[in-house]
C-alpha positions as CSV (number, residue, x, y, z in Angstrom):
1,M,5.6,-7.6,21.3
2,Q,8.0,-8.5,18.5
3,H,10.1,-5.8,16.9
4,M,8.9,-4.8,13.4
5,L,11.3,-3.7,10.7
6,K,10.8,-0.1,9.5
7,W,9.5,0.2,6.0
8,L,12.5,2.2,4.8
9,D,14.8,-0.5,6.1
10,R,13.4,-3.0,3.7
11,R,15.6,-4.0,0.8
12,F,13.4,-6.3,-1.3
13,A,15.9,-8.9,-2.3
14,Y,13.1,-11.3,-3.5
15,E,12.4,-11.1,-7.3
16,P,9.3,-13.1,-8.0
17,P,9.2,-15.2,-11.1
18,A,6.7,-13.9,-13.7
19,G,4.4,-16.8,-13.1
20,E,3.6,-15.5,-9.6
21,Y,2.0,-12.4,-11.0
22,P,-1.6,-13.6,-10.8
23,M,-1.1,-14.6,-7.1
24,I,0.5,-11.2,-6.2
25,V,-2.4,-9.3,-8.0
26,E,-4.8,-11.4,-5.9
27,R,-3.1,-10.2,-2.7
28,L,-3.6,-6.6,-3.9
29,R,-7.2,-7.3,-4.9
30,G,-8.0,-8.6,-1.4
31,V,-6.6,-5.7,0.6
32,P,-9.8,-3.5,0.7
33,A,-11.7,-6.4,2.3
34,R,-8.9,-7.0,4.7
35,V,-8.9,-3.3,5.6
36,E,-12.6,-3.3,6.2
37,D,-12.3,-6.5,8.3
38,R,-9.7,-4.9,10.5
39,V,-11.6,-1.7,11.3
40,R,-15.3,-2.7,11.1
41,Y,-15.8,-3.2,14.8
42,L,-13.2,-0.9,16.3
43,P,-14.5,2.0,18.4
44,A,-13.8,5.5,17.0
45,A,-11.6,6.2,20.0
46,V,-9.4,3.3,19.1
47,L,-9.3,4.2,15.4
48,I,-8.0,7.7,16.0
49,S,-5.8,7.1,19.0
50,R,-2.1,8.1,18.4
51,P,0.1,6.2,20.8
52,D,3.5,7.8,21.2
53,A,2.5,10.5,18.6
54,A,2.7,7.9,15.9
55,W,0.0,7.4,13.2
56,S,-3.4,6.2,14.3
57,I,-5.1,3.1,12.8
58,Q,-7.2,5.5,10.7
59,E,-4.1,7.3,9.5
60,H,-2.4,4.1,8.5
61,I,-5.5,3.2,6.4
62,G,-5.6,6.7,5.0
63,H,-2.0,6.4,4.0
64,L,-2.8,3.3,2.0
65,L,-5.4,5.4,0.2
66,D,-3.0,8.3,-0.2
67,L,-0.5,6.1,-2.1
68,E,-2.9,4.7,-4.6
69,P,-2.2,7.5,-7.1
70,L,1.5,6.7,-6.9
71,W,1.0,3.0,-7.5
72,L,-1.3,3.8,-10.5
73,T,1.2,6.3,-11.9
74,R,4.0,3.8,-11.6
75,T,1.9,1.1,-13.2
76,L,1.1,3.3,-16.1
77,E,4.8,4.3,-16.4
78,L,5.8,0.7,-16.6
79,L,3.1,-0.1,-19.1
80,G,4.1,2.9,-21.2
81,G,7.8,2.0,-21.3
82,A,9.2,4.7,-19.0
83,A,12.9,4.5,-18.1
84,E,12.4,5.7,-14.5
85,L,9.5,5.5,-12.1
86,A,8.0,8.5,-10.4
87,P,9.5,9.2,-6.9
88,A,7.5,8.9,-3.8
89,D,7.1,11.8,-1.4
90,M,9.2,10.3,1.5
91,S,7.9,13.0,3.9
92,N,4.3,11.6,3.5
93,A,3.0,15.1,3.3
94,R,-0.2,14.0,1.7
95,T,-1.0,11.7,4.7
96,H,-0.1,14.4,7.2
97,A,-2.2,17.1,5.4
98,A,-5.2,14.8,4.9
99,D,-6.2,14.8,8.6
100,H,-7.7,11.3,8.2
101,N,-8.7,11.3,11.9
102,R,-11.3,13.9,11.2
103,R,-12.9,11.8,8.5
104,A,-15.3,8.8,8.7
105,I,-13.5,5.5,8.5
106,A,-16.2,4.2,6.2
107,A,-15.5,6.9,3.7
108,I,-11.7,6.2,3.8
109,V,-12.3,2.5,3.3
110,A,-14.8,3.1,0.5
111,E,-12.4,5.5,-1.3
112,F,-9.6,3.0,-0.9
113,A,-11.7,0.2,-2.4
114,V,-12.5,2.3,-5.5
115,A,-8.9,3.4,-5.9
116,R,-7.6,-0.1,-5.6
117,G,-10.2,-1.3,-8.0
118,N,-8.9,1.2,-10.6
119,L,-5.3,-0.1,-10.1
120,I,-6.5,-3.8,-10.3
121,S,-8.3,-3.1,-13.6
122,R,-5.0,-1.9,-15.1
123,L,-3.1,-4.9,-13.6
124,D,-5.6,-7.4,-14.9
125,D,-5.1,-6.1,-18.4
126,A,-1.3,-6.6,-18.3
127,T,0.3,-8.9,-20.9
128,D,3.1,-11.4,-20.2
129,A,5.5,-8.8,-21.7
130,D,4.1,-6.1,-19.5
131,V,4.7,-8.1,-16.3
132,V,8.4,-8.2,-16.9
133,R,8.9,-4.7,-18.3
134,A,11.2,-2.7,-16.0
135,A,12.0,0.9,-15.1
136,M,14.5,2.3,-12.6
137,H,13.1,2.7,-9.0
138,P,14.3,6.1,-7.8
139,R,14.9,5.2,-4.1
140,L,16.0,1.6,-4.4
141,K,18.3,2.5,-7.4
142,R,17.6,-0.7,-9.2
143,P,15.3,-1.8,-12.0
144,M,11.7,-2.7,-11.0
145,R,9.4,-4.8,-13.2
146,L,5.7,-4.6,-13.0
147,I,5.6,-7.8,-11.0
148,D,8.1,-6.3,-8.6
149,L,6.0,-3.2,-8.2
150,C,3.0,-5.3,-7.4
151,F,5.0,-7.3,-4.8
152,F,6.3,-4.0,-3.4
153,V,2.8,-2.6,-3.0
154,A,1.5,-5.9,-1.5
155,E,4.4,-5.8,1.1
156,H,3.6,-2.1,1.8
157,D,0.0,-2.9,2.3
158,D,0.9,-5.8,4.7
159,H,3.3,-3.6,6.6
160,H,0.5,-1.1,7.4
161,L,-2.0,-3.8,8.1
162,A,0.4,-5.3,10.6
163,M,0.7,-1.9,12.2
164,V,-3.1,-1.6,12.3
165,T,-3.4,-5.1,13.9
166,R,-0.7,-4.2,16.5
167,L,-2.4,-0.9,17.4
168,A,-5.8,-2.5,17.7
169,R,-4.5,-5.4,19.9
170,A,-2.7,-2.9,22.2
171,A,-5.7,-0.6,22.5
172,L,-8.1,-3.5,23.2
173,R,-6.0,-5.2,25.9
């Protein structure tokens, strides 16, 4: 199995041109369907298995749900002209406390779809000026435009979906 870069080791050197905004938002719009596709036929035992005490598939999906309020907050901050974006909880306390393995995967997926829909509705209303409005990202210590935030979220989604795919493939071998 190929090595996978840890999320916190990512540096995000790519700065998408404003014209890529609609395509990046489409990536975000499609994640709930991709999530549902990944977990639909997996047995419950596979969904909640925690190999090497790492997060289970269900916890990775729950983590995506747990971060939706942060993405919405940052979007609203950018749209409102804030100077700095809200920090993330780097301890992931919300995901650890949520105990996603005790919940039904269908409920997590449904809640994620609603939360992502709320974010998308805000992103769909962004103007050309909104797309390039920037605020300081607290961890990366550099300005982040709305389009950069969308790209960041899409990459974060893909990071966790890649983990889900790896865990599922390993469990089903």
